[in-house]
C-alpha positions in Angstrom: -25.0 8.7 -43.3 -23.0 10.9 -40.9 -21.1 13.6 -42.7 -17.4 13.2 -42.0 -15.4 16.0 -40.5 -11.7 16.4 -40.4 -9.6 13.6 -39.1 -7.7 14.4 -35.9 -4.6 12.9 -34.3 -4.1 11.5 -30.8 -2.8 14.8 -29.4 -6.0 16.6 -30.5 -8.2 13.8 -29.2 -6.5 14.0 -25.8 -6.8 17.8 -25.7 -10.6 17.6 -26.5 -11.3 14.7 -24.0 -8.7 15.3 -21.3 -7.9 11.6 -21.4 -4.6 9.8 -21.5 -3.5 7.5 -24.3 -4.0 4.4 -22.1 -7.6 5.5 -21.2 -8.5 6.3 -24.7 -7.3 2.9 -26.0 -8.9 1.1 -23.1 -12.3 2.7 -23.8 -11.9 2.0 -27.5 -11.1 -1.6 -26.9 -14.2 -1.9 -24.6 -16.3 -0.3 -27.3 -16.9 2.9 -25.3 -15.0 5.3 -27.5 -15.1 6.1 -31.3 -12.9 3.8 -33.4 -9.7 5.1 -34.9 -8.9 4.7 -38.6 -5.4 3.6 -39.6 -4.1 5.9 -42.4 -0.7 4.1 -42.5 1.0 1.5 -40.4 1.9 4.2 -37.8 -0.6 6.9 -38.3 -4.1 6.7 -36.9 -6.9 9.4 -36.8 -10.3 9.8 -35.3 -13.2 11.7 -36.8 -13.6 15.0 -35.0 -17.4 14.8 -35.2 -17.4 11.4 -33.5 -15.1 12.5 -30.7 -17.1 15.7 -30.1 -20.4 13.6 -30.0 -18.8 11.2 -27.5 -17.9 14.2 -25.3 -21.4 15.6 -25.6 -22.9 12.3 -24.7 -20.7 12.0 -21.6 -21.8 15.5 -20.5 -25.5 14.5 -20.7 -25.0 11.0 -19.3 -22.0 11.0 -17.0 -20.4 7.8 -15.9 -20.7 7.0 -12.2 -17.3 7.0 -10.4 -15.7 3.6 -9.7 -16.2 3.1 -5.9 -13.6 0.4 -5.8 -10.9 3.0 -6.3 -11.8 4.7 -3.0 -11.8 1.4 -1.1 -8.3 0.6 -2.4 -7.0 4.0 -1.5 -8.5 3.7 2.0 -6.9 0.3 2.5 -3.5 1.7 1.4 -3.8 4.7 3.7 -4.8 2.4 6.6 -1.7 0.2 6.0 0.5 3.3 5.8 -0.9 4.6 9.1 -0.3 1.2 10.8 3.3 1.2 9.6 3.8 4.7 11.0 2.7 3.6 14.5 
C-alpha cells in the first residue's frame, strides 16, 4: 500500500504541475492524471505523493507534442495572410 501524504487543493496541484483547471480535469477524465477525492460536496483534494509521482513520470516519459495544433495554426495564419492581400 502506498503511504498517503498530505491532501492538496487545486491551487497547489496547478502550481506543482503548471497545468490549468481544464487540462487537469481533462487528463483526469481520460485516466491520465491522479484521481481527486471529494472531502465535501464542494471541496476536492489530490494526494501530494500521487501528483508528484505523475510529474516525475512525465519527466522520464514526456508526451509527444500534438502535431495537429501546428497544422491548425498554420491554416489560420494562411487564411489571415490571404485576407490581408
